[in-house]
N, C-alpha and C positions, 0 to 999 in steps of 0.2 A: 853025248850028242846034243843035249839041251844047251850045254854051255857053248858048244861050237856055233849052234844056231843063234844064240843070244849075241855072241861076238860079231857074227856076220851082220846081223840086223843093226847092232849099234854102230858098226863101221860104216854101213850104208847111210844111216841117219846123219852121222857126223859129216860125211862127204857131201850129202845133199844140202846140209846146212851151210857149208862153205860156198856152194854154188848159188843158193837161193836167199841166204840172209836170214832175216827174222821171221820165221814162220812157226806158228803153233800147230802141232798135228793132233794132239790128243790130251785129254785131261787124265786119263787112266793108263797105266803101264800095260804093254802088250804081254808082259811076262808075269809070272807068279812072284812078284817082289814083296818084301816085308813092308809094313807101314812106313811111310816116309818119315825120316828122322834126320837129325843133323848134330854134329859136334861143333862147339863154339871154341875158337882159338883167338884170344886177344893178343895182338902184336902191336908194338909201339914203333912208329916210324921215326918220330923225333919228339923231343921234350925239352923243357927249360923255359923259364919265364923271368924276364929281366925288368918288368915293371912298366915299360912304356908302350910296347905293342905286343900283340899276341896273334898267333895264327888263327885263321877262321876260314870257313867255307871249304874245307877239304873234301873233294870228290874225285873219283877216279873213272877212267875209261880203259878198256882192255882191247888190245889189238890181237886178234886170234892168230895162232901159228898156222903155217901152210898157206899164207896169203902173200900177195906181192909186197905188202907192207911189213911182213914179218916172216923171215926165213928161219927163225929160230925154232926150236922144238917146244918152247913154252910161250905162253902169252906175254906180251909186253904190256905192262900196266903203267899208265901215266896218271899221276895225281896232281891236280891243280889246287892251289890254296893262296891266300893273301893275308897281309898284315892288317890288323885292326888297331887303331889308336885306342889304348885302354882307358883313357880318361875322357873320351868323347863318344857321342852316340853316332854310329853308322858312318865313321870316318875311315875309309879303306884306301889301301894303296895297291899298286899294280900286282898282277898275277905272277906267281912262281910255280914251279913244278918240281915233283919228285918222280923218279922212274925206277922201276925194277924189271929186270929181264929174267929173274930166276925165282918167281913166285914169293917175293918178299924176303929172301935170304939176304939180299943186298939192295939197298936203296941209294940212289944217286941224287943229290940235291941238298938243300933247295937251290934251284937255278932261276935267276931272274931272266925275264924276257922283255926287251925294249918294245917288242911288238904288242905286248899286253899291258903297257904302262898307262898312266894317266895322259890325257891330251888336253890341249887348250884350244877349243874351237873359236874362241874369241878371248880378248885380253882379260876379261873379268871372271871367267869360269874355267874349271877343270872337270874332266869327265873320266871315269874309270870303269872298266868292265868288272862286274861283281856277280855274286851268287851263281858262279859258273859251274857247268856240268859237262865234262867231255863224254861223248858216247860214240861207239863204233857205228859207222854207216856202211853196211855190207855191200850195197849196190855199187858204190864208188870206191870201196876199199880205203876209206878215209876216217880218221878220228876227228869228229866235229864237236866242238864245244859251243854251248849257248848259255846265256845268262841274262843279266840286267845291267843297265848303265846307272851309275850314281853321279849326280851333278853337285859341284861344290863352288862356293865363291873362292876365287883365287887369292883374295887378300886375307880373308879370315878362316879359310878352310872349313867353312860351315856347310853342312848338307842343305841343299836347296829344297825345302819341303814342297814348294810350289813349282819346282822345275820339271822339265820333261823326263821321260825315261824311255829307253829303247831296248830292243833285244840285240845285244852284240853277239858276234860269232867269230870263231877262228878255227883254223885247220892245222893239225899237228903233222910235221914231217918227221917220221921215225928214224930216218937215216941221218939227217942233219940235226935232229933233236931240237927243232925250232918250231915256233908257231907263226902262222901268217899274221899280218897286220889285222888287228880286229876291225870288223866292219859291222854295220847295223842292218837288220832286217827292215826292208822298206814296207811299211804298212799302208793301207788305203789312206788317202789324204782326208781324214775325217777327224773332227775335233775329239771324239771319244777315244781315239787311238794316240793322242799326244803323249800319254803315259801308258805304254803297252810293252810288257816285258815278260820274258820266260825265266825269271829268277827262281832258282832252286827247283826247277820242274823236271820230272821224268817224261821222256817222250817215247813214242812207239813208231818204228820204221815199217812201212808196208812192203810186201814182197817186191813190188815194182820199183821201190826206191823212194816213193813219196814219204814225207815225214809228217806225222801227227804231233804237233808241238803245242802243248798247253801254255796259255798266257793269262795274265790278268791285266785289266786296263781301266782307265778313267780319263776325263779331261785333265790336262796338266795343271791348270790354274785353279783347280778345286781340290786341294789336298785333303779336305774333310769329306769329299764326296765318296760314296761307297764304290769299291772295286767290283767289277764284274769279271767272270772267268769264262773262257772259251777255248776251244781247240782249233788251231790253225792247220790247215793242210798246206804243206810247203813242198817245193821241189829243190833238190840239191844236186849240182852237176860235178861236185868235187871241189869247187871253188866258191860258188855263189849260192846263197840260200835265198829262195824266192817265195814270197807269199802267193798262194793261189786262191784260197777261200777260207772262211772260218765257219764254225758250226753255231749251235745254240749259244746265246749269251745268258749265262747263268748268273743269277742275282740273289741277294739276301739282304733284307732291310734291317740288319743288325750291325751296329757299330760301323766298322770299315768294310763290311761286305765280305767278299770271297777273294782269297789270294793264294799264291803258291800251289797251284793245282798240279797233281802228278797223275800220269796216265799209265796203265798197263793193259795188256791183252791176255786173257786166260780163257782157253777154250774158244768159244764163239762170241764171247762178250768183252767189251772194254770196260774197265773200272777206273773211276776218277775219284781221287780223294782231295779235299779242299780245306784250307785253313780259314778259320774265322776267329775273331777276338774271344768269343765265349765258348765255342765248341768246335769240333771237327765234323766235317760232313762228307758224304759219299753218294755216288750215283753211278749208274751203268748205262751202257749204250751197245747197240748192235753194229754201228758203223764208225764209232769213234768221233762223230761230229754232233749227233743228235742224241740228247740224254733224257733219261727219266727225271722226275722231280727229285731234288736232293733230299737227303734225310740225315739226321744226326748219327754219328757213329755211336753204337752201343755195344755192350757185351751181350752174350747170348742169354744172360739172365735178365736182360732188360735194363740194366743200370747203364748210366752214361759212361762212355769210355774214359772221360776225364782229361782228354787232350785238348788244349786250347791255345790260341794265339801263338801257334808254332806249326811246323810242317810235319807231315807224315809221308812216308814212301813205301813202295812195294818191293817185296822179294817174291819173284815169280819162278816157280818150278813146275814142270809138266805134271807133277803129282799133287801140287797144292799151291794156294795163293796165301801169302802172308803180308801182314802190315807191321811196319817198324814205326815206333811212336814214343813220345813221352806223355806222362799223365800226372794228375793229382793222386793223392791217397797212398803214396809209397813211403811215408815218413820223410818226405823230401821238401818240407816247407821252406827250408833254408835256401833252396836252389831257385834262381831267377825263373819265374813262370813255370816252375816244376819241370825244367828241361833236363832232368836226370832223375833216376837211371834211364837208360835207353832200352826199351822193351821190343820184343817181337812176338807175335802171336798169329795163329792160323785164322784165316777168314772162312766163315761159312758162306760160300758164294751164292747159295740159293736164298738164304735168309738175310744176307748181307749184314752179318754181325761178326764181331770178334769173339772167338772161342776162349773164354777166360781160362779154362784149365790148360790151355796150350801156351799161355804166356810165359816167356822166359826173359831173363835179363841179359842183354848183350854187353852193356857197359854199366858198371856200378856207379853209384852216387859218390863222387869225391868232392862235392861242393860246387863244381863248375857246371854250367849248362853245356849239354852236348846235343842240343836240338837241331842244330844246323848240320846236316850229314848227308851222305849219298850212298847209293847202292849200285853195284855193278856185278854182272855175271862174268866171272873170270874164265871159267871152264865148265863143262858139264858136271864136274864134281865139286865145284867151289863157287860160292857167292861171297862177295866182300862188302861189308858195311864200313864206310869211312867216316870218321868223326874227329873233331877237335874239341878240346876243353876251352871254352870262352872265359877269359879271366876278368870279365866285368859284367855287371856291376858288383860292388862289394869287394871282398877279399877272399875268394874261394880257395886261395893257397893255404889258408889256415886249416882247411879240411883235407889237404893232401894233393890238390890239383897243381899241376905244373905246366899247363898248356900242352899236354901230350897230344900228339897226332896218332890216332889209332887206326889200324886196319883189322877189323874183326872178321876173321875167316870162318864162314859157315861151311862145313865139310859134310856133304850129303851122303847118306848111306846107300843111295843108288843114283845113277847118273840122270841129270836133267835132260829130258828129251823134248823140251819145248822148241829146240833149234833156234833159240833166241840169243843173239849176241849182246843184247842189251837187257836191263832189268825188267 
């Protein structure tokens, strides 16, 4: 009888999730479940390094089954990624994608998309969407990707350090397997938003469809000015992403300030993790716009987390909140900015610290940085962490790296009831 009741309850929750989208209902399971645990399965989507370019910024979004966009019995997972010129800093080319309709048994791609290529707004520059992250928007039934624009001189292909940057976005058509022409989010006409982008950031979608989108920003012509971070509330009608307001402007007077913020909701609070050149920082909020004072990430024993000058992201399950990160102190001094191995550990949400004893390795150190990665909830039973091996600087291939594109499948021991189609 207990099993029948459990099945009915889970069926109701999943149906409710399809109707309402991203809604967290509880931190604790309503059943007598065992402690939350997961199995790690590392799968390789693509590999091979030829010396001139390498894949970077692989992140995926999942289109749930039983929706107008997906009549299949399994999620459709679409992964975007792009080529990096291996002998240059931050020189990227247009976005490609891989797609799987059978939970990773078969991947189709890489597929180029003219709609996601570089553009020339004027004769002397080219602009490309970058740091992209596709995420399901339940209210409109669309897979919406956001990121950052990178500007280059057309003649020398040099990254314009004092150029502007925007938040590009594009919408995926799962039937035609195409992306809409990338557009940019229109921000308020203020100098501080000349460089304002959502590169590498996790967002949260509210039940009514509004989007809480973290960005970082500064004046465009002050490349050495410190970035600030904030969360924008946006509206999306299935085609156009529109800025409505933004919350607290978070700042830190250390090096380049705060960058690549990622947001999640767990229980009744929002959690924001932030990059800084020297340390990683965290803060919380009750509305997703107004935050407490930021604090450095530490382990529960009080020691520094050791993550610096790179991003961290969230894995959110109804039974627990986890952080995925890279750090010092893992015998990894050979790796650029210690961006491998890739770790995951549970967060003590009351003390706001990482539980050291829960730390596990998702991707081993093979010499290459894997610190540019993404997370997506694929189903109630699985969350995927997507990462690529960056083949610069140095020669990480001597340690076994081959520019592999990984999909790390986290298989939960009981179903995620957060009713969240996004991480």
